[in-house]
C-alpha positions in Angstrom: 35.9 55.8 6.1 38.5 53.1 5.3 42.1 54.4 5.9 43.5 52.3 3.1 45.3 54.6 0.6 44.5 57.7 2.7 47.0 60.2 4.0 46.8 59.9 7.8 48.6 62.3 10.1 49.5 61.2 13.6 50.3 63.9 16.2 52.7 63.1 19.0 55.5 60.5 19.5 53.6 59.1 22.5 52.9 55.5 23.1 49.4 55.9 21.6 50.8 57.9 18.7 53.3 55.2 17.8 50.6 52.5 18.1 48.2 54.5 15.9 50.9 55.2 13.2 51.9 51.5 13.0 48.3 50.3 13.0 47.4 52.8 10.2 50.4 51.8 8.1 49.6 48.1 8.5 46.1 48.8 7.3 47.2 50.5 4.1 47.4 54.2 5.0 50.1 56.6 4.0 51.2 57.7 7.4 52.9 60.8 8.6 53.8 61.4 12.3 54.5 64.9 13.6 56.0 65.6 17.0 56.0 69.3 18.0 58.9 68.9 20.5 62.5 68.1 19.8 63.3 64.4 20.3 66.0 63.6 22.9 68.9 61.5 21.8 67.7 58.5 23.9 64.4 58.5 22.0 65.7 58.8 18.5 65.3 55.0 18.2 61.5 55.5 18.1 61.9 57.7 15.1 64.2 55.2 13.4 61.8 52.4 14.1 58.8 54.2 12.6 60.8 55.3 9.5 61.9 51.6 9.0 58.2 50.8 8.8 57.8 53.4 5.9 56.3 56.1 8.1 57.3 59.7 7.5 58.4 61.4 10.7 59.2 65.0 11.7 59.9 66.6 15.1 60.5 70.1 16.5 57.5 71.6 14.7 54.3 70.7 12.8 55.0 71.6 9.1 52.4 72.5 6.5 53.9 69.7 4.3 52.8 67.1 6.9 49.3 68.7 7.4 48.4 69.5 3.8 46.2 67.0 2.1 45.8 64.8 5.2 42.4 63.1 5.2 42.5 62.1 8.9 44.4 63.3 11.9 44.9 61.1 15.0 45.9 63.1 18.0 47.7 62.4 21.3 45.6 62.8 24.5 48.2 65.4 25.7 47.3 67.9 23.0 44.2 70.0 24.0 41.6 70.8 21.4 42.2 74.6 21.8 45.9 74.2 21.0 47.4 76.0 18.0 48.0 72.8 16.0 44.5 71.4 16.4 43.0 74.8 15.4 45.2 74.9 12.3 44.1 71.4 11.4 40.4 72.1 12.0 40.6 75.3 9.9 41.4 73.0 7.0 38.3 70.9 7.8 40.4 67.7 8.5 38.7 65.3 10.9 40.6 64.8 14.2 40.1 61.6 16.2 41.8 59.7 19.1 43.8 56.5 18.7 41.0 54.8 20.7 38.5 55.9 18.0 40.8 54.6 15.2 40.8 51.1 16.8 37.0 51.2 17.2 36.5 52.2 13.5 38.9 49.6 12.1 38.1 46.5 14.1 35.0 44.6 15.3 36.0 44.0 18.9 33.4 45.3 21.4 34.6 47.9 23.9 33.9 47.9 27.7 34.7 51.5 28.4 35.6 52.5 32.0 35.9 56.2 32.8 35.6 58.5 35.8 37.7 61.0 37.7 39.0 58.4 40.2 38.9 54.6 40.5 39.0 53.7 36.8 42.4 52.0 36.8 41.6 49.6 39.6 38.2 48.9 38.1 39.7 48.3 34.7 42.4 46.0 36.1 39.9 44.0 38.1 37.4 43.7 35.3 40.1 42.4 33.0 41.3 40.0 35.7 37.8 38.5 36.2 36.8 38.3 32.5 40.1 36.7 31.6 39.0 33.6 33.6 36.7 32.6 30.8 37.1 35.1 27.9 39.9 36.4 25.7 40.3 40.0 26.9 43.0 42.6 27.4 43.1 45.8 29.4 44.0 48.8 27.2 43.8 52.6 26.9 45.3 54.4 30.0 46.2 51.0 31.4 48.1 48.2 29.6 48.7 49.2 26.0 46.9 51.3 23.3 44.0 49.4 21.7 45.7 49.8 18.3 48.5 47.5 19.5 46.0 44.7 20.1 43.3 45.5 17.6 44.3 42.7 15.2 44.1 40.0 17.9 41.2 37.6 18.3 39.7 39.3 21.5 36.2 39.0 22.9 36.4 42.5 24.4 38.7 45.4 24.9 38.6 46.4 28.6 39.5 50.0 28.1 40.3 52.7 30.7 39.3 55.8 28.8 40.3 59.4 29.8 38.1 62.4 29.1 40.8 63.4 26.6 40.4 60.2 24.6 36.6 60.3 24.7 36.4 64.0 23.7 38.2 62.9 20.4 36.1 59.8 19.8 33.0 60.9 17.9 31.6 57.5 16.9 32.8 55.1 19.6 29.7 53.1 20.7 30.7 50.7 23.6 29.1 47.4 24.6 29.3 48.6 28.3 30.1 52.2 29.5 31.1 52.5 33.1 31.3 55.9 34.9 32.9 55.4 38.4 32.5 59.0 39.7 32.7 62.7 38.7 34.7 65.4 40.4 36.4 68.5 38.9 39.6 67.8 37.1 41.4 68.6 33.8 39.4 71.9 33.5 42.3 73.7 31.7 42.4 71.0 28.9 38.6 71.0 28.4 38.3 74.8 29.1 35.5 74.4 31.6 33.8 71.9 33.9 30.8 71.4 31.6 33.1 70.4 28.7 34.9 67.9 31.0 31.5 66.3 32.0 30.2 66.3 28.4 33.4 64.5 27.1 32.7 61.6 29.4 28.9 61.7 28.9 29.1 61.1 25.2 29.5 57.4 25.5 26.3 57.1 27.5 24.1 59.1 25.1 22.8 58.8 21.6 24.2 58.5 19.0 27.1 56.8 20.9 24.9 55.0 23.5 26.1 51.7 24.8 24.1 48.5 25.2 24.6 49.0 29.0 25.3 52.1 31.0 26.8 51.6 34.5 26.7 54.6 36.9 27.5 55.4 40.5 24.3 55.9 42.5 26.1 57.6 45.3 27.4 60.3 43.0 24.7 63.0 42.9 25.7 64.2 39.5 25.7 60.7 38.0 22.5 59.7 39.8 20.8 62.7 38.1 22.5 61.9 34.8 21.1 58.3 34.9 17.7 59.8 34.0 19.3 60.8 30.6 21.7 57.9 30.0 20.7 55.4 27.3 20.9 51.7 27.0 20.0 49.4 29.9 20.9 51.3 33.1 22.7 49.5 35.9 23.4 51.6 39.1 26.0 50.6 41.7 26.6 51.4 45.4 22.9 51.6 46.2 19.9 49.2 46.0 18.1 51.3 43.5 15.7 50.1 40.7 15.7 46.6 39.2 19.2 46.6 37.8 22.0 47.4 40.3 24.9 46.1 42.5 25.1 47.1 46.1 26.2 46.0 49.6 23.8 44.8 52.3 24.6 43.2 55.6 28.2 42.7 54.6 27.4 41.0 51.2 27.8 42.5 47.7 24.6 41.7 45.8 23.9 41.8 42.0 20.4 42.5 40.9 19.1 42.1 37.4 15.4 42.5 36.4 14.6 42.5 40.1 16.3 39.1 40.8 19.0 39.3 43.5 22.2 37.1 43.7 24.8 37.1 46.4 28.3 37.4 44.9 30.9 37.9 47.6 31.1 39.1 51.2 32.9 42.3 52.1 35.2 40.3 54.4 36.4 38.2 51.4 37.3 41.2 49.3 41.1 41.9 49.2 40.7 45.6 48.5 40.3 48.1 51.3 37.7 50.9 51.5 34.3 52.0 50.3 35.7 53.2 47.0 37.2 49.8 46.3 33.9 48.1 47.1 32.4 50.3 44.5 35.2 49.4 42.0 34.4 45.7 42.7 30.7 46.3 42.1 31.5 47.8 38.7 33.6 44.8 37.8 30.9 42.4 38.9 28.3 44.2 36.7 30.6 44.0 33.7 31.3 40.3 34.4 27.7 39.3 34.8 26.7 41.2 31.6 29.5 39.3 29.8 28.0 36.0 30.9 30.4 34.9 33.7 29.3 32.6 36.6 29.1 33.8 40.2 31.6 31.3 41.5 34.2 32.3 38.8 33.6 36.0 39.7 34.0 35.5 43.4 37.2 33.4 43.1 38.7 35.9 40.7 38.0 38.9 43.1 39.6 37.0 46.0 42.8 36.4 44.0 43.1 40.0 42.8 45.9 42.4 44.0 45.5 46.2 43.9 47.4 47.9 41.1 50.6 49.7 42.2 50.2 53.2 43.6 46.5 52.9 44.4 46.1 52.4 48.1 48.7 49.6 47.7 49.7 47.9 50.9 53.5 47.8 51.0 54.3 46.0 54.2 53.1 45.7 57.9 56.1 45.8 60.2 56.4 46.5 64.0 52.7 47.5 64.2 52.8 50.0 61.3 51.2 49.3 58.0 52.5 51.4 55.0 50.2 52.3 52.1 51.3 53.8 48.8 48.5 55.8 47.2 50.7 58.0 45.0 48.1 57.9 42.2 46.0 60.3 44.4 47.1 63.4 42.4 44.1 65.5 43.4 42.4 66.2 46.7 39.3 64.1 45.7 41.4 61.0 45.1 43.2 61.5 48.5 39.9 61.9 50.3 38.8 58.5 49.0 41.9 56.9 50.6 41.7 59.0 53.8 38.0 57.9 54.3 39.1 54.3 54.1 40.5 54.5 57.6 38.3 54.7 60.7 39.3 54.7 64.4 42.9 54.3 63.3 46.1 56.3 64.1 47.1 57.5 60.6 50.1 59.6 59.6 49.3 61.1 56.2 52.1 62.2 53.9 50.6 64.8 51.5 51.8 67.6 49.2 53.6 68.0 45.9 52.8 70.3 42.9 49.6 72.1 43.8 46.6 71.9 41.4 45.0 74.8 43.3 41.7 73.1 43.7 39.4 73.7 46.7 40.7 72.0 49.9 37.6 72.2 52.1 36.5 68.6 51.8 40.1 67.4 52.0 40.5 69.3 55.3 37.2 67.9 56.6 38.3 64.3 55.9 41.7 64.9 57.5 40.0 66.1 60.7 37.8 63.0 60.8 40.3 60.3 60.0 44.0 61.5 60.3 46.0 62.1 63.5 49.1 63.7 61.9 49.7 65.3 58.5 53.3 65.4 57.2 53.6 67.9 54.3 56.2 67.9 51.5 56.7 69.8 48.2 55.5 73.0 46.7 52.0 72.8 48.1 53.2 72.8 51.7 52.3 76.4 52.6 48.8 76.4 51.1 47.9 73.0 52.5 49.2 74.1 56.0 47.2 77.3 55.8 44.0 75.6 54.8 44.4 72.8 57.4 45.0 75.3 60.2 42.0 77.4 59.2 39.9 74.3 59.3 41.0 73.6 62.9 43.6 70.9 62.2 47.0 71.8 63.7 48.9 68.5 64.1 51.1 69.3 61.0 54.8 68.5 60.4 56.7 69.9 57.4 59.5 67.9 55.8 61.8 68.6 52.9 61.8 65.2 51.2 59.6 62.1 50.9 62.4 60.1 52.6 62.5 62.4 55.7 58.6 62.3 55.8 58.7 58.5 55.9 61.4 58.7 58.7 59.1 61.0 60.6 56.1 58.8 60.1 58.0 55.8 61.5 59.2 57.8 64.4 55.6 58.7 65.3 54.7 55.0 65.6 51.2 55.3 64.1 49.0 52.3 63.0 49.3 53.5 59.4 51.7 55.6 57.3 49.7 56.6 54.2 51.2 58.4 51.2 48.2 60.0 49.5 49.6 63.3 48.2 46.5 65.1 46.8 48.9 66.8 44.4 50.8 66.2 41.2 54.3 64.8 41.5 56.3 67.0 39.1 57.9 69.3 41.7 60.1 66.4 43.0 59.5 63.4 40.8 59.1 62.4 37.1 55.6 61.0 37.6 53.2 59.6 40.3 54.7 56.2 39.5 58.2 57.4 40.2 57.0 59.0 43.5 55.3 55.7 44.5 58.4 53.6 43.6 60.6 55.9 45.8 58.1 55.5 48.6 58.0 51.7 48.3 61.8 51.3 48.0 62.6 53.6 50.9 59.9 52.0 53.2 61.3 48.5 52.5 64.9 49.7 53.1 63.8 51.1 56.5 61.8 48.2 57.8 
C-alpha cells in the first residue's frame, strides 16, 4: 500500500526508527514515533529534530493514542515479536514491518541481501567496495546507514547487511541476490527458538520472496541441505559443486558459471586472513560477477580492500608480535573462525566478557589445536576456565581488565596476541566497538 496520507507508527528512537519516520513523512504519511524508554537529556535533540519535521513523538511508554488507527507500524530490530507492544499492535490487526521492508516497498532499487550468523559485515563491506568501482551502490542495513536514508538516491543496488530481526519483519522483500554466509545458533531468545531463527533468514531464499540468485555456503551442512529447497539460480561457495559456484583450488579462487571456470585471484594476493575471509571474498566475487563486473576490476578491488574494524583487524606488528582485534566475535562460533585462522603459530588469546551461555565444546577444541595461552577476562571467566580445563587445556591466565590482559600477552612474547572474546561486551564496555577501540588504543600506546 502507498503510505501517502496514512497514519504510520514507528517504534523506537533508534537510527533505523528515525530514518523510517523521516522517510515516511517525506513520502506523505502522517507519522507518529513512540519510544518506550525515557530519553536521556543528551538525546533530546533527536526528539526536537523529528518534531521540527512535523512528526509526533512520545517516549516513556507506548500510548493507545499513538497506536489507535495506525495503518502501518514500523518496528525497531531491538523489539522482539513476542514483546508486549508488538502483541498489543497485532491484536488490533495492524501490519508490522521493518524499516528495511519500508524501503523495499517504497522505492525501485534492487537489494543485494547479505545475511548469516557470522561474516556478513566483512562480506557486505567488500561487496560494496568492489561494486562501487563501476556501479552506484551503497552499503546499508546493519552496516553504513538505514536503507530509508538513501532510498531516494539514484542507486543501482542496495548492498544490505540484514539481520534475522530485520528479515523476520520483512514479509514481501524480494532481493536481486540473497547471500547466506553461514548458520550457527544465535538470537534464540529474540526468535523464541532455533527453528524460528533459521526460518527468519530462509524467507528471502524461498517463494514468495525468492531472489533471482541464491548464494549459499557449501561447507555449512545446514545450508548445503537447504540449497535443495532454495529458489532462484543457486550459486554455492567454498566447494567446487555443481555448475554455478566459487571455490579455491591450488591457491586460486575460481568462479564457475554454467560450467565455465574463470580464475579471479590467488589466495596469496588476498589481503584478508583465514578460511572464513576467503569465503567472504567468494561471496563478494559471486555478487560482483552477477552484477556484470569484469574480472580485472574485481581482482584489483579485492587487493585494495582493508578489513572492517573489529573483525580480525590487524592493528600492528611490533617486536615480533602481531596484534589482531576481533572484538566483533561476540559468540564462540565467531571466535572459532578467528582461532582457526592461525596454524603452527604461538598465539595468546584474550577471551571473555558477558557470557551468552552457549555450548563451549567446539570453542575448547579449537583452542587446543591453535592456541598456546588463553588470557581470560570478564564475567565469563569461571565458566570458560572450567570448560577449558575439562577439555584438557590448562595454560590459562586470569586478568581483571583488558589492559592487564594485553600487558600479560606482551610479556609472554608470542607470535600473535588475538582479542577474540567469544562473549558480549556489556560487562565492561558499552559495545563490541568500544571494546575493540580500547584494545587498539592500548596496544598502540604500549608498542
